[in-house]
Structure formats: C-alpha cells, structure tokens
C-alpha positions as CSV (number, residue, x, y, z in Angstrom):
1,M,0.0,0.0,0.0
2,T,1.2,3.5,-0.8
3,K,1.7,5.8,2.1
4,Y,-0.1,9.2,1.7
5,N,2.4,11.9,0.8
6,V,1.2,15.1,2.5
7,N,3.6,17.1,0.3
8,F,2.8,15.7,-3.1
9,D,4.0,17.8,-6.0
10,V,0.9,19.2,-7.7
11,D,2.9,20.0,-10.9
12,S,4.3,16.5,-11.1
13,V,0.8,15.1,-10.7
14,L,-0.5,17.4,-13.5
15,R,2.4,16.3,-15.8
16,T,1.4,12.7,-15.1
17,V,-2.2,13.3,-15.8
18,E,-1.3,15.1,-19.1
19,A,0.9,12.2,-20.2
20,L,-1.9,9.7,-19.5
21,S,-4.4,11.9,-21.3
22,R,-2.3,11.9,-24.5
23,N,-2.8,8.2,-24.7
24,Q,-6.6,8.5,-24.7
25,P,-8.6,9.2,-27.9
26,E,-10.0,12.7,-27.8
27,G,-13.6,12.8,-26.8
28,T,-13.6,9.6,-24.8
29,L,-14.8,9.4,-21.2
30,E,-11.3,8.6,-20.1
31,E,-9.8,11.6,-21.8
32,E,-12.6,13.9,-20.4
33,S,-12.1,12.4,-16.9
34,L,-8.4,13.2,-17.0
35,R,-9.1,16.7,-18.2
36,V,-11.5,17.2,-15.3
37,C,-9.0,15.9,-12.8
38,A,-6.3,18.3,-14.1
39,A,-8.7,21.2,-14.0
40,A,-9.5,20.4,-10.4
41,L,-5.8,20.4,-9.5
42,L,-5.3,23.7,-11.4
43,F,-8.2,25.2,-9.5
44,V,-6.5,24.6,-6.1
45,R,-2.8,24.8,-7.1
46,D,-2.4,28.5,-7.0
47,D,-4.4,29.2,-3.9
48,Q,-2.5,28.0,-0.8
49,H,-5.7,27.9,1.3
50,K,-7.5,25.8,-1.3
51,L,-4.5,23.6,-1.8
52,G,-4.3,23.1,2.0
53,E,-8.0,22.2,2.2
54,F,-7.5,19.8,-0.7
55,R,-4.5,18.1,0.9
56,E,-6.6,17.6,4.1
57,Y,-9.5,16.2,2.1
58,F,-7.2,13.9,0.2
59,R,-5.5,12.8,3.5
60,R,-8.9,11.9,4.9
61,L,-9.6,9.6,1.9
62,T,-6.3,7.8,2.0
63,T,-4.2,5.8,4.4
64,P,-3.3,6.1,7.2
65,A,-6.5,8.0,7.6
66,V,-8.7,5.0,6.6
67,E,-9.1,4.2,10.3
68,G,-11.6,7.0,10.6
69,V,-13.8,5.8,7.7
70,K,-17.3,4.9,8.8
71,V,-19.8,2.9,6.8
72,D,-23.1,4.9,6.5
73,H,-25.2,2.1,5.0
74,V,-25.0,-1.6,4.3
75,F,-26.8,-3.3,1.4
76,A,-27.0,-7.0,0.5
77,T,-27.1,-6.3,-3.2
78,R,-26.0,-3.7,-5.7
79,E,-29.6,-3.4,-6.8
80,A,-30.7,-2.5,-3.3
81,A,-28.0,0.2,-3.1
82,E,-29.0,1.6,-6.5
83,T,-32.6,1.8,-5.3
84,W,-31.5,3.7,-2.3
85,L,-29.6,6.2,-4.5
86,Q,-32.7,6.7,-6.6
87,E,-34.9,7.3,-3.5
88,G,-33.1,10.6,-2.8
89,D,-31.8,9.8,0.7
90,A,-28.1,9.4,-0.3
91,R,-25.6,12.2,0.0
92,A,-22.3,12.7,-1.8
93,G,-19.4,11.4,0.3
94,Q,-21.3,8.7,2.1
95,R,-19.6,5.4,2.4
96,V,-21.6,2.2,1.8
97,R,-21.0,-1.6,1.9
98,V,-22.6,-3.5,-0.9
99,A,-22.3,-7.3,-0.7
100,G,-19.1,-6.9,1.3
101,Q,-17.5,-4.3,-1.0
102,G,-16.9,-0.6,-0.2
103,F,-18.3,2.2,-2.3
104,T,-18.5,6.0,-2.0
105,V,-21.4,8.1,-3.2
106,I,-20.4,10.8,-5.7
107,D,-22.6,13.5,-7.2
108,L,-22.5,13.8,-11.0
109,G,-24.6,16.9,-11.0
110,V,-27.5,16.7,-13.5
111,R,-26.7,13.0,-14.0
112,G,-27.4,12.2,-10.4
113,L,-25.6,10.2,-7.7
114,K,-23.4,7.2,-8.5
115,L,-21.6,4.6,-6.5
116,V,-17.8,4.4,-7.0
117,R,-15.7,1.5,-5.7
118,M,-13.5,2.5,-2.8
119,P,-12.1,-0.2,-0.5
120,L,-13.2,-0.1,3.1
121,P,-10.6,-0.1,5.9
122,E,-10.8,-3.8,6.6
123,A,-10.0,-4.5,2.9
124,V,-6.8,-2.5,3.1
125,P,-3.6,-4.0,4.5
126,P,-2.4,-2.4,7.8
127,H,-0.3,0.7,7.5
128,K,3.5,0.1,8.0
129,P,5.3,3.3,9.1
C-alpha cells in the first residue's frame, strides 16, 4: 500500500495526468475524466488555502486516515444500493458496503448520484510506518 504523501508535488501530478491523457482518444470518457482531474488540481494549485484544504480532504480519503472511515449504510445487493440512490436519501461522500465491498457516493450533478468503488478499511492491509 502506498503511504499518503502530504507534500505531493501538484505540478508532477499534473504532468502525469497530461501524459496519461495523451494516450486516450479525444472525446472519450477517459480523456474527459483526466481533463477534469487536471482542472480540479489547477483550481486549487495557485491558492495555498484551497491547496491546504484539498490536501486535508485527500488525507482523509487515503491511508493512514482510513481508520476514521465509517460505513453509513450496508446493502446485501447492488440493486438495493441503486434503489437507495434513486430514492433521494443518499448524499455525496457517504460510504456504503454492498455485498461486502466498499463504495463512495459521488454527485455527478444533473446525471445524479453514483456509487464508485472505494475499499473499506478492513480490505486495506495495515499501514506500515
């Protein structure tokens, strides 16, 4: 498991995202996703307050901060979780367990909420300092 680097180099990450995006056909979901990721980093890069907030947010999502992750809802099936999303009770950022696997709720704006795979703490090997 990779240890969280609190001082990651934003410009290096942007160069990596750019290199990856060059390998994607223009107009594909993958190419668009990489552009969005780059834009988000550019948005926070030049404002130390925003960058600090982003670093803290990212730290909370990664190890060793996984110990603080709590599961908001548990579902036996993906279908049950999708129904819950459609009912309007879900909120972006909530963590759920679906048939033993971890997911995070993300907000796609007009496209609605979606479950994205994100391992739960018990699925991640222990942190080694």
